[in-house]
N, C-alpha and C positions, 0 to 999 in steps of 0.2 A: 335665407337659409342659415340655420344654426351651425356655426363652425365647430362647436364642441362635439357634435355628432359625427364630424368627419375625422376626428383624431384616430390615428392608427395606433392600435395597441401593439406593444412590443413584447414578444414572448422571451423569457429567459429560460435557458435549458440547463440541466444538470451537466456537470463536467465529468467525463469518464476518467477514472484513475485506476492505478494498479499498485499493489503492495506485496511485499515479500516477508513471510515468516521464514527466516533462514535458521535452520536447526542443524545440530551436530551432536555426536556422542564423543565424550572425552573421558577415558577411564571409567566407563559405565555410567557416566553422568550426562543426562540430557541437558543441552544448553540451547538458548536462542539468542539471536543478535538483537539488541535494542540500542536506541540512540536518543539523544535529546534534540528535539525539533529546534531548528534555528533558521527560519526563513526570513528573507528580507522584509516581507510585509506580514510577518507572523503574529505580531501583536501579543495578546495574552497567551496565545498558543505556544510561543517560543519557550523552551525549557521543558515542555511536556515530553514524556517518554513516548516513543513510537517505534514502528518498524519502518524500514526503507520503503518509500512510496512516492508516487508522483503522477502527473497528468500524462494521458495518452495523446500523442499528437495526431492530427488528422490523417487518416488512412494508415497509421502505424500499426503493424502487427503487435498485439498485446504482449507477446512474449519478448519481442525486441524492445518494447517500451520498458518492460520489467528489467531486462538486462541493463538497459541504459541508465535507468534510475538507480539501480543497485550500484553500478559502477561509479556514477557521479557522486552518490552520497557516501559510499563506504570504501571504494577502491577495489571491491571484490568482484570476481567473475562468477556467474552462476554456472554450476555444473549440471544441475538437475532441477527442472521445474515440474512438479507433479501435475499431470494432465496435459503437458505439452505433446507427448507422443500420441495422445488420443484425439488431437484436434482434427477437424475435417474442413477442407477448403474446396469450395465449388465455384466455378466460373460459369455464369449463365447471363445472357443478354447484356454483356458488358459489365456485370457486377462480379466482383471477386469477394465471396463471403466466407468467413471462417466461423465455425462453431467450436466451442471449448467448454470445459467445466473447471471452474475455479474451486478453491477450498471453501471460500466464504464470500458472499456478496453482501455489501453493506450500503445502505442509502441514507444520506443525511436528510432528515425531514424538516429541521429547523435549526437556526443558529449557524454561525460561521458562514459558509457558502455551500451551495447545493452540489454535492458530488455523489457519484455512484462508484464504489470502490470494489474492485475484484482483487481478492487476496489469494496468493498461491503459496504452497509449501515448497521450499527450495533448499538446496545445498549449494555451498559456494567454496571457492578457493582463492588464494592470492594473499597479497599484503594488505591487511586492513588498515584504513586510515584511522586516526584518533579523532579527527574532525575534518569537516569539509565546509563548503559554502552554504550547505543546507542543514548540517547536523553537527553536533559536538558530543563528546564523551561516548563515542561509538564503542560498544563493548559486548562481550558474551556474558550472559547470566544463566544460572541454573533455572530450569523450569520451575522448581520449587520456590526459588527466590522471586521470580517474576509473578507467579501465581499468588504468593503471599502479599506482595506489594499491590497487585491489582485488586485483591479482595479488601485489603486494609485501607488503601489510598487510591481509589479509582480516579480521582480528580488529578492525579499525577500523570495520567495517560491521555494522549490525544483521543478524543471521544470516538472518532471513526475507526480506530484500531481495536477498541476494547472487545467488541463482539467476536471478532476473528481470533484474538488472543485467548479469550475465555473458551471458545470452542476447541482450540488447539490444546490448551492447558488442561481442560477437563478430560481430554482423551489421552493425555500423557502423564 
């Protein structure tokens, strides 16, 4: 018998992630929160601009995951997550299933690692950190400044966040 035909193939699955475009208005100026990525295994992605984001744990409610990631990375507490009040939860045959609508869903098709990112629009409160174990130079920027930098230097941004940021900035 040929043992090569008995090899078991191993499937690798995309990782579910969640991200927050945190926005506010100050003196009539629209601002969003951005930070420099600083992950332990970040490699060339460290230093790229991003929004707070991270992985969803097994069976973790996506809105709880978003609150956890924002708190860990920025120190802020989310007040409002667009779409959270419209979620639907059903329990049938031992399954508890939630449906929701995010602002933008992004899938990485090559490069880095395979993730599917659900990005939500949010508002937050609290004492913002300047840096954390996963981010540095956490700051508010005007939507105009962010849009200009994104258009002029897209390579400065973490690729998985560009589509959601462009969608938001084009509408604001």
